[in-house]
C-alpha positions in Angstrom: -112.0 -100.6 17.1 -109.2 -98.5 15.1 -111.5 -95.6 13.8 -110.1 -95.2 10.4 -112.4 -93.1 8.4 -115.5 -90.4 8.7 -118.7 -90.2 6.3 -121.1 -87.3 6.3 -124.3 -87.6 4.5 -125.1 -83.7 4.0 -128.5 -82.0 3.4 -126.4 -79.2 1.6 -123.6 -80.2 -0.3 -122.9 -76.7 -2.6 -121.7 -73.7 -1.7 -118.5 -73.2 1.4 -118.4 -72.5 4.9 -120.8 -74.3 7.1 -123.2 -77.1 6.0 -125.8 -79.3 8.0 -124.5 -83.3 7.9 -127.8 -85.4 8.6 -126.0 -88.2 9.8 -122.2 -89.1 10.8 -120.8 -92.3 10.4 -117.7 -93.6 12.1 -116.2 -96.3 10.0 -112.8 -98.7 11.3 -110.5 -100.5 9.1 -112.5 -103.6 8.8 -115.7 -101.6 7.0 -117.6 -101.7 10.0 -119.9 -98.2 10.6 -121.0 -96.3 13.5 -123.7 -93.8 13.7 -122.7 -91.4 15.9 -126.0 -89.7 16.1 -129.2 -89.0 14.2 -129.2 -85.2 15.4 -127.9 -82.7 12.6 -124.0 -81.4 13.0 -122.9 -78.2 11.5 -119.5 -79.5 9.7 -117.0 -76.5 7.8 -116.4 -76.5 4.1 -113.7 -75.1 2.3 -112.3 -76.2 -1.4 -111.8 -72.1 -1.9 -107.6 -71.3 -2.4 -106.5 -68.3 -1.2 -105.3 -65.5 -2.9 -101.9 -63.8 -2.9 -101.2 -60.2 -4.5 -97.8 -58.7 -4.9 -97.3 -55.3 -3.9 -95.1 -52.6 -5.1 -93.3 -54.1 -7.9 -94.0 -53.7 -11.3 -92.3 -55.9 -14.4 -92.6 -53.3 -16.4 -89.8 -51.3 -15.2 -86.0 -51.3 -14.6 -85.0 -50.7 -11.5 -81.7 -49.4 -9.9 -80.6 -51.1 -6.8 -82.8 -53.4 -4.7 -86.7 -54.5 -5.1 -88.4 -54.6 -2.2 -90.9 -57.3 -2.3 -94.3 -57.6 0.3 -96.8 -60.8 -0.3 -99.8 -60.5 1.2 -102.1 -63.5 1.5 -106.1 -63.6 2.2 -108.5 -66.4 2.7 -112.3 -65.4 3.8 -112.6 -69.1 4.9 -110.4 -71.7 7.1 -107.8 -68.2 6.9 -104.1 -68.4 5.5 -101.4 -71.4 6.4 -98.4 -70.2 4.6 -97.2 -67.9 1.9 -94.1 -69.3 -0.2 -91.7 -68.2 -2.8 -89.0 -69.4 -5.3 -86.4 -66.9 -6.6 -84.9 -70.2 -8.6 -87.4 -71.0 -11.1 -89.2 -73.5 -8.2 -86.0 -75.5 -7.6 -86.4 -74.3 -3.5 -89.2 -72.2 -1.6 -88.8 -70.3 1.3 -91.7 -69.8 3.6 -92.8 -66.0 3.4 -92.4 -64.2 6.9 -91.8 -60.4 6.1 -90.8 -58.3 3.1 -87.6 -58.9 1.2 -85.5 -57.4 -1.1 -84.0 -58.6 -4.7 -80.9 -57.6 -5.2 -79.3 -59.5 -8.3 -78.7 -57.4 -11.3 -80.3 -58.4 -14.6 -84.1 -60.1 -14.7 -84.9 -62.1 -11.6 -88.3 -64.3 -11.8 -90.3 -64.6 -8.5 -92.9 -67.5 -8.2 -95.0 -67.1 -5.2 -98.3 -69.1 -3.8 -100.1 -69.4 -0.4 -102.2 -72.3 0.9 -104.7 -72.3 3.5 -105.6 -74.1 6.9 -107.3 -76.7 4.8 -104.8 -77.6 2.3 -105.9 -75.7 -0.9 -103.0 -74.2 -2.7 -103.0 -71.4 -4.7 -102.0 -71.8 -8.6 -98.4 -70.7 -8.7 -98.2 -67.0 -9.6 -94.8 -65.3 -11.5 -94.0 -61.7 -11.7 -90.4 -60.1 -13.3 -88.1 -57.9 -11.4 -85.7 -56.5 -13.8 -82.7 -54.4 -12.4 -79.9 -52.7 -13.9 -77.1 -51.2 -11.0 -74.5 -50.6 -14.4 -73.8 -47.0 -15.3 -74.1 -46.4 -19.3 -71.0 -45.7 -21.0 -70.3 -44.0 -24.4 -67.7 -42.0 -26.5 -68.2 -39.1 -27.9 -66.3 -38.5 -31.5 -66.3 -35.8 -34.0 -64.5 -36.3 -37.5 -63.4 -39.3 -35.6 -61.6 -38.1 -33.0 -62.2 -38.5 -29.5 -63.8 -35.9 -27.6 -62.7 -35.8 -23.9 -63.1 -33.6 -20.9 -60.0 -31.7 -21.2 -60.4 -30.5 -24.8 -60.6 -26.8 -26.0 -63.3 -25.6 -28.3 -63.1 -22.5 -30.2 -66.0 -20.9 -32.3 -65.2 -20.2 -36.0 -66.8 -17.1 -36.1 
């Protein structure tokens, strides 16, 4: 018979980590069930998504030049499977492998999330990085006349 399912009757269903299963039952595609044994089995349960932190980036300031982005994910139960990020509004995601730099001038939105080895996916997080590489320009006028660096000024005293 082809095995298509696994049923567990548990003594402890709340909490995560290792729980004790009273009976392990295999089921085939016809619905036939077969108990594996009556002894207690330890089963691993993880329903908690990982947590990803963004290091060294502030949405409150304007950067001149590139912004270095470091993502760090943790998962205390199954472990982190992958972290991914998007810089195009979530249209495409890139698997995070190492710190990277954002260089586009203007307001950049970073979206990021992690998934653990049990498939639990963190809710999407966002951060804004503002980059301004353009020097300011100005004109200085006195009495409507442009002031330039080659002009001479005399004291009226």
